[in-house]
N, C-alpha and C positions, 0 to 999 in steps of 0.2 A: 437430294441429300438424305441422310438416315435421320430419323428423329431420335430425340434422347429422351424419351419417357421411361419412368422406372418400373414399368410394370413386368418387365422380363429382361433377362440378361443374357447376352452371348459373350463369350471369352474368345478371343483369337491373338495369334503370335503377332506382335509388331515387326519381329525380326525376320521372320521367314513365313512363306505360304503354308497353310496346313495341307497334309495330304487329304485326299478325298477319303481314304481308308479310315483315319482317325476322326475326321469330322462326321463320316456317315453314321457310326455307331453311337456317338455321343448326341447327335441330333436327334436320331430316332428315339433315345432313351429319354434325354433330359434337357435338350436344347443347349447343351454346352459343347464348345470345341476348345480343348486344352491342349496347349503346346506343352512339350516335355520340359522346355527350359522356362521354368517358372518365373525366372527375374524378367522374362520379355512379356508377361501378359499384360493386355490391355483391356479394360472393361468397356464392353459395349452395351448401350441401353437401347433396346429398339422394342417396338410395340408389333405384336403378332395380329394379323388381320386375316379372316376368310377373304380369298381373293374374290373381286366382284366378276360377275358374268362380263365377258368381253363384248366390246361393241359389235353389233351386227354388221357384216361388210355390206357396203352399198350396192344396191341391185342396178343393173344396166338401166340407163334412161334417166337415172337422177341427175338434176340440174347443179349447176356449178356452188349454189348456195347451200345446197344438201352436203356437198363434199367439203365446203369450207367448214360448216357446223360440226362435221365428223372430225376434221382435224382438230380444231380449236378444242374440242372436249378433251383431247390428249394433252395439248399444250398447256391448257389452264390447270390441269392437275400438277403440273409441274411448276405452276407460277411464273411462266415465262412472260417477258415482255412482249407486245404485239408484233406481229410479222413485219411490220413497217418500221420496226425500231431501228434508229439510225445507227447502225453498227460501224459504218464508215466513219461517222464524225467521232464515235467513242474511240476508234482506233487512232485517229489523229489526236485526240485529247490526251489519250493514255501516253503516246510516244512523245509528244511535246512536253508534257508534265514530267515525264521521265528524262528527257533531255535536260530540262530546266532544272531539275533537282540534282543534275550532276554538274552542268557547265556553268551555272550562275556565278558571278565574280566573287561572292561573299558567303559565309556561312549562314547568316540569318536569311538571305534570299533563298538559298537552297533548302533551308529548312521549311520555309514558306511553301516552296513548291512541294516538297516532299509531303507536306500535310495534305495538300491538295491531290496528290498522286494516291496517297493512301486511301482517301475517300473514293476516289475514281475506281481503284483497284478492287476495293470492297465490293462495289456494285457490280463490276464485271466478272469477278471470282463467283459470286453468288449466281449470277445468270449463267455463266459458262459452265459451272458445276452441274447445275440442273439440265441444261440442254444437253451437255455431253452424256450425262446419265440417261436421259431419255432417248437419246440417238442410238446409244449403246443397246439399249433394250430393243428398239426397233429393228436394229440390224441382226439381232439375234435371231430374229424369226426367219432368216434366210439359211439356218442351219440344216443341212441336207440330211437325208435318212442314213447315208453312208458315215456320218459324223457321229451319230447318236450313239454307238457304243462307246465313246470315250467321254461322254458328258456326265458329270457328277448327278447322282440321282434326283436331289430335289430340282435341279434345273432341268433335267431331263422330263420329269414329270410336268412341269411347267410349260415346256414346249410341246408336250403331247396332249395335255388335258385343256390346251387353249388359255390357260392363265396368261402366258405369254403367247403361245401359239406359233405356228409356222405359217409361212406364205404358201406352201403348198397344200396348206389345208384351208386355204381361204381366209386368213386372219389378216387384217388390214394393219398398217403401220400405227395407226392410232389405238388399235386394241392392244397392240403390242406395247405401246407406251404406257398405257394405264396399267396392263397386266404386270410389267417390270416394276413400276412404282411399288405396287403391293409387294411384290417379290423382294425387292431391296429393303423394304420396311421390314420384312420377316428376317431374312439372312444377313442383312448388314454389309460389311465390306467383304465377306467371303462370296457374295453373290458376284462382286465385281472381280475377284481373283478367279472365280469359275469362267467369267465371261473373257478375260485374259486369256485363259487356258484354251478355250474353245476357239478364239480367233486365231490363236497361234499353233493351231495342231496341223498345219501344212496341207490340209485337205480341201481348202477352199480354192475357187477359181478367181479370175480376174474381175468379176463383176461385183461380187459381195464380199464382205467379211475379210479374213486373211490378216497378214501382217500389219496393213496400214490401220484396220480396225482395232488390232491388238495394241497398237501405240497409242491408239485413242483412249481406249480403255484403261491403259496402264498409266497414262498421264493423269486420269481422274482418280485412280487407286493410289498414285503416289502422292497427289494433292490431299487426299482424305486422311491418308496414313500420316501426314506431316513430313514426308519426305521430298516435297516439292514446294518451296515457299510461295506465297500467294502472288507476287510479281512475276516470278518465273512461270507460274501457272498460266497466268492471263497471257504472258509473251508466247508461251508455247502454243496455246489454243489459237491465237491469231494465226500461227504458222501451220496448223495442222492440216493435212489433206487426207481425204478417203480416196476411194476407186473413182469417184465422180468428180473430184476436184476439191474446192474449199468445202470443210465438213459442216460449215454453217447452213448449208443450203437446205437442210431438212426442216428448218423453221424460218430462219431470218434471210429468205431468199430474194428479197425485192432491192438490196443494196449490194449485192455481190460484186457487179462490176466496179462499183465506186470503191468497194473495200480491197479489192484487188489492186486498183491504182494507188490507193493510199499505202498499201503494204509495199509495193514496188518502189514508191517514192521514199519511204523510210529506209528500206534496204540500200538504196542508192544516195542516201543523204540529202534527198531534195526537201529540205524542211520547209522551204517556201510554199510548196505544194501543200503538205501537211497543215501549214499555218491557215491557208486559205479554206481548208476543208475541217478545221475545227468548230466545234459548236460556239455559239456567240458568248456563252458564259466563260468558257475557258479562254477564248480569244482576248477577252477583256483582262484576264489575269496576266497573260503572257507579255514578256517583254520583246516585241518584235525585233528591236535592234539587236539583241543579243541571239535570237533564234537565226537571224540573217548571218551572224557571224559564223555560225555553226554550219550554215548551208554549204553544200558542195556544188550548187549550181554557179554557172558563169553569170547569169543574168537573173535577177530576182523579180523581174517585171514582165517577163515573157509567157509566164503560163507553163513553162517547161517542168 
């Protein structure tokens, strides 16, 4: 996410995306991008950094520990939970707290669960926003040469000079993660708008980028600009898919099968399955009897 330091300012419209032509001249001159509709201006505070040198790509013959350390350096920059983070349990926790905050029999109990849900969603939204941001930067490195003509100049330069870099030039995913972090620090939400534009340019194949990644980047953009509430953002993130499946596989890839099972159970109303897969802390908070009343299973004891 973008820092809010007061050392420099970027202004952009909250009502409509700036055109590249307007942003180009103002960024080059004074780091301002101003929409003609003055009543829509939003003040963005960001810190400008010189981009760090990208991580050197791993050479052939490196062992698994070298690869893991290489990946970790990118994930740590974005302050992500470790790769074994129990995202499946967090999914179960989230949806059963949401269910309880809606379906509990009285206002006092519903408000109690809403408080727990707010705390859970705050943690998840922070992690999902950072993860989504990082993943978007990593995917941008697959921008092909034939797409470069339509890329806004700051992003074009970052792809060419290996601040973000491109896969065809030997830039790794981890290097792109770190480069995108600094690019976002410099250009704020405009960088996300540019990413959405690049992903939705209609020139991608089936393997990388394209409309699915445009939807992923736009989900973060809507959350960051306040157009998508926190609960909706978390709910949307759990359902997002990219060209290779559940989009959490760029980092939290150890519990994807379990997460898939939990998500299917939630969609089918099999809340007894979710209950058995919640964290112990949340399970102690829940009213099992009320959960089972809402469950769509025929048998709550057979593990279905």
